[in-house]
N, C-alpha and C positions, 0 to 999 in steps of 0.2 A: 574835763575834770582830770587832774593829774593824780595817778594811784601808784603807791609803791607797794608791790607784793613781796612778801617775805616768806621764804620756804627753804628748808634744809637742802633739797635736791634741785638741780637745774636741768636734769634729764629725767625721762620718764622711768619711774621705778615702781609704779602701780597705778591704780585708778584714780587716786587723788592727783598725782602729778600730771597724767594725761588730761583730766579735767582743767587743771590750772593752766597749763601752757596753751590749751585750746582756747580757755576763756580769755587769756591775755590776748590773743590775737582777734577775737570777736569784740572784745572792749574797744580795741584801737580801731576796728572798722567802724565802731558807732561813735568815734571821735574822741574817745578817751586817750590819755597819754599814759603808758604803763612803764613801770621801771621794776627791776627785780634785785633784791638782795638774797644771796644764797651762800650755802656752806660748801657744797661739794660739786665736782664735775665743772664742766663748762656748757653754757647753753648752746644749743644747735639751731637756735632761731635768732633773728636780729632784735635786740632790745638793749637799751642802756642798763647796765647792770654793775654790782659790785659783789666780790667775793669776800665773805666774812666767816672764817671757819667756826667761830663762837656760836654762830646760829645752831649749828649741829651738835653742840657739846653742852651737857648738863652742867659741868664744871670746866670753864674754859681756861685754857693756859695764858692766852693772849687776849683777855677779855677787854682790858682798858684800851689796848690799841685798836681793837675792832669797834669798840663803842665810838672812839674818836673818829674812826673812818665813816662809821655809819652817820654821826652827826654832820661830818662834812659833806658827805654825799646828799643828805636830806636838805642842808642848806643850799647845795648846788642846784638840785632838780627841783626843790620846793613843792613837794606833793601836797595836795589838798587833803589826801587821806592815806593812811597806812593800813593795808590789809594783810593781816597776819594769817599764815596758813600753817604748815607743819614745821615748827621750830621746837628745839629743846631748852633753850637758855632763858630762864625767868628774867635775868638782868637785861636782855635785849629787849624783851616786852616792856619792862619798866622804863628803859631809856625812850622807846618809842612813844609811850604815853605821855612823856614829859615834852615831846616835841611837836606832835601832830594828833589830831583825832584818830582814833583807832577802831577798827572792827576786826573780828576774827571769824574765821570758817572752821568749825569744829569737824575736821574730816576724821577724827578719831577720838580716843579717850585720854591722851597723853596729859592733859591738864586737869583730869577729873579722877583718875585712878592711879595710884602709886606704881602699877605695873602696866599701865597704859591700855589695858585689854578687857577689864571686868571678867576675867576668865580663870577658873580654877584648874590648874594643869593636872592635879592629881585625880580629880573626878571628871575632867574633861566637860565641865559645865559652866554656864554662866554665873557670875557673882552678882548678887542683888543688894549687897550691903552699901551703906553710905561710907565712903572713904574716910579713914582718920587712924588714930592710934591703935585702935582694935584691930587694924589690918595686919599688926605684927602677931598676935596669937592666932588670928585666922589663917595666915600663911603657914603656920606649923601644921595645921590640920589640912589645908587645902592645896598648898603649894602654889603660890602666886609670886607675892614680892619676895625679892632677895632676902635671905635671912642673915646676910652679913650686916652686922649692927650699924656700921657707918653709912652703908648705902641705903639700908632700910630707913633710917633716920632722914637721911638727904631726900629720898623719893617722897616720903610723907610730908616733909617740911615744904618741898617744892609744890606740892598740891595745896597746902594751906596758905602758902604765900601768894599763889595764884588767885585764891578765893578773895584775898584782901584787896586785889586789883579790880575785882568785878565792878564796883561803882565807876571806875574810870574808862571801862571799855564801852564804847557807844553801842555795839551790837554784837551779837553771835548769830551766824548763820549755820544751820545744820541741813543735812540732806534728808533726814527722816525724823518721824516723831520720836523714836526710840531715843536718839541722840539729843534732840531737844528736851525730852524729859529727864535725861541725865544731867543736862546743864541746869534745868530748873531745880532739881533735887539738890544741886550744889550751891543754891541760893542765886542763881542767875535770874533777874526778873523776867517774868513772861512777856512783858511789853518790849523787852530788848532782845527777845529770842525769835528768830525768824526761821520757818522750815521752807527752805526752797530746794526741791530735790535736784539732784544733778541732771543734766540734760543728756540726750543721746547725740553723739557727733556724727552718727550715720543718719542719713535721710531713710525714713521708713519706705519700703517697697510699695508701689502704687496698686499692685495687684497680687493675688495669692502666689507664694512662690511654688516652684516646681520641686517637689520632695526629692531629696538625694536617692540615687539608685542604691547606695549601700547603707544599711542601717547603722546609725552611730549615736553615741552619747559623747558629750564633750564637757570639759571642766577647764576654765581659763582663769588664771591668777597665781597668786603665791601658793607654793606647795607645802606650807607649814601645816603641822598636824591639826590646828584649830580651824584650818579651812576645809577639814573633812576628806582629805584626799583618800584616805583609806575606805571611807564609806562609799565613795564613788567607785573604787576599784571592786569592793566587795559586792556592790549592786551589779556591776558589769559581769562579775562571776556568776550571779544568779539569773542573767538573761542568756538567751540562745547563743549558740556559737556563730551565728551569722551577724551578731551585733559587735561593732568595733567601738573602741574607747580612745578619744583623743584628749590628751593633756598638754596644754600650753601654759608655760609659767617659768619660774626662775630655776631652770633645770641646770645643774652642773654634774660633774662625774658623781660625787657623793649622793646626791639627791636621786639621780638616775639609778644608781644601785639599790637605794632604799626603795624607790617606787617599784622597781622591777622585782624586788623581793616580796613586797606586799602583793604585786600582781600574781606572783607564783602561788602565795598562800591562798589567794582568792580564785586560783585556777583559771585566770584570764591573761596570763603573760603574753601568748602569741597573738592576742587581740588589741594591744596597747600600743599606741604610737605616741611618743614624746617630741614635743617641739618647744625650743627656747622661746621666751618672751619676745614678742615681735612688735612691729609698728602697726598703724591702722590697716595697712594693705594686708599683713599677714594675718592680723585677727579676722578681716573680712574674708580671706581665702579659707580659713578654718570654719568660719560660721556658715559659709556656702555648702560645705559639705556635712554639716551637723544636722541630725534629725532632732535631737532634743539636747538642750543645755541643762546640766546639772549644777545646781548651786548648794552644796550640802554642808555648809558651814556650821560649826557646833560652837562658835562663840558669838556674841551679839554683834554681827555684822553691821557696821554703821549704814551702809546702803547696798552697794553691789552693782557698779556701773556695767559690767560685762552682761548682766541680766537684760538690762534695757537695750543693749546693743543687739542681743539675740533677738529680742522681740521685734526690732526694726527689720530684721530679716525674716520675719514670720515664723521664728522658732518658739515652740512652747518651752516653758522652763518649769523645772521641778526643783523647788528650793526648800530650805529649812525654814520652819515657822519660827523665826528668832531674829531679834534686833530689827533692822530696817528693811528686811526682805519682804514682810507682808505689805509694805508700802507701794511695791510696784508688782507683785504676783497676786493677781485676782484668782483666787482658788476655784478651779472648775471652769473658768473663763479663758485665761491667758496661759494657764499651767496649773501646777498643783503645788500646795504646801504640805510639807511632811514633818513629822516629829523629828528633831535633831537626832543623829546617830541611828537612824533607822534605814539601813541598806535594803530591808525587806519592802518598806514602803516605796522607796525610789524605784526598786525593781518592778514592784506592782503597778505603779502609775506608768512607768515606761513601757510595760507590757501592754497596758490597756491603750497607750497611744500607738504603738506599732501595730496592733491588731485592728485598728480603725483609722484608716487614712483620712476619711473625711472629718473626723474629730481632730486629727492633727492639723488639718489645714484650717478648720474653723478657728481652733485656738490660736494659730498663727495669724490669722486675719485679725482676731480680736486683739492681739498684741500690738500689731501695726497700729490699730486704731487707738490703742492705749498710749502710744508713744505721740501720736498727733494731738491727742487730747491733753496730755500732762507733761511731756518730756521733750519738747522741742526747745532748741537753743533760745528762740525768741521770747518764749514764755519765761525762762529762766532769767534772761538778761534784763528783761523788763522789770521783774521783781527785784533783782539785785540793784538796778539803778535806783529804785525807789528807797531801798535801805540806805545806799550811799548818800542820797538826798537828806534822808533823815538824820544821818549821823553828822552832817554839816550844820543842821539846823539846831542841834542840841546846845 
């Protein structure tokens, strides 16, 4: 099968891109021919591709030119399917639907929420409302969607315009029940909504891991406030002085200053190590020296790939009971779920694990078994192939 993937980025910017580019390689091993249309950077792997800046722009300057180039590329490679991932331009989606059967992976909420996060900034809490024009007065209270009239109107219209395209989209794939329910709440038919969890690209350890000599907690991913970085640091400050904290993510000078200031306020500055976002080898190096992975998101996290990667290494995870995180953290078995914004709970569960090595090892073993049962690439690819086939039968 020939599959054209469309995504804003062509380099890894987060878990969704890491998944997509690994997926492409695995699909080709299974005999599929994959192509890529993207907006930014240049791919660092071998693939027939085309750069279309409009993919990453809500309002594109050179839209007509890019749509013509897209049509020409599609006519050239003649894909059987178009698989839409992370893009911002509704006109690109409309053009694809006119040319080939299309499905979409809902990596996030950009086509469901005008602000793309279902997150209220003022109260730092998830939004549960159904998107629409009432998002305008709601934003005055909760601070989510921009209040600039022309941008607010554009963002809401973008969501409504996408909703009208739902009958033409053959399927939507989501990684968690939470995201699937959000698509269904936006009138996407249940029969066309498929929950296929992301897979773990690391092979799970075959035996219990040897615990690191140094006690540590780690957080991996974007360092935005909605990822709960301040609650990670606050929980570290509540742990004994022999526990270190590792932070790997999109670290620049400004963010480093901000994080270290938060660490000072949490009285743990001297125990924090910052590392910039890395490749798989860098992530593996960090996980090998991690005692417990912390996943303290305060927004409805669509999934959380780094969590299952930690489990593959036999690492217990303490995560927020929000969004897609409960789909892979089995409370009391592979780790613990805690209330969002509760550094006290995080610290209490971490203390429990640090005081009981047998518990830490048994949870690690359960996590490895969880990966083998639910999150291997072969399981994901088999289900995705079935969705691809169903899209061509419609």
